[in-house]
N, C-alpha and C positions, 0 to 999 in steps of 0.2 A: 403593646397588646396587639395580637394578631387575631383577626376574625376568621372563623371557619369558612373555607371556600366550598362552594357547591361541588358535588361529585362530578357534575358535567364539566365544570371548568378544569378540574384536576385531570379528568380523562382526556380532555382536549389538549392540555399541556403535555401530558404523558405521551400522547400520540405524536405531537410535534417534536418532542425531544427524541423519541425513538427514530423518527425520520431524519433528524439532524445527525444523530449518532451513526445511522446507516450511511448517510452521505459522507460523513467524516471518515469512516472506515474505507469507503471506496476511494476517496481522495488520497488517503495514506497509501493504499495499495498501488494506485496510479503513480504516486510520487516515488515509491520504492522501485517500481519498474523503470521509471525514468532515470533514477539515480544509477541503477545497474547499467542501463544503456550508456549514460554519460561516463561512467567509470570505465567501461570497455573502450569507448571511443578515446578517452584520455590515455589509457594504456597503449592503445594502438598508435596514437599519434606520438607518444613519447618513446615508442619502441621497446617498451618494457612488458611485452605480453607475457603473462604468466605461463610457465611450461605446463602443458597438459599431459596427463597420463596417456600412453598410446591406446588407441581404440582397438580392442581385441577382435572386432569384426572387420577392421580395416585390412587393406592388402599388405603383403609382405610377410605373411606368416606361413 
C-alpha cells in the first residue's frame, strides 16, 4: 500500500528531477563535443583525415 504524498512533496521532487534532467542534458552535450574533438585528434594522429569538399569561397577559383 502506498500513501498519498502531499502536493508540496511532489512539487519539490518534480523540481529536483527537472534540474537533474537539465544537468544530464548539459553533460550529454559536453560529452558529445568532447567525443568530436577526440575523434578529430585521433584521425589527425593516425593520418586518416577525412577528405573535405573544397571551400567555394577559398582561393584558386
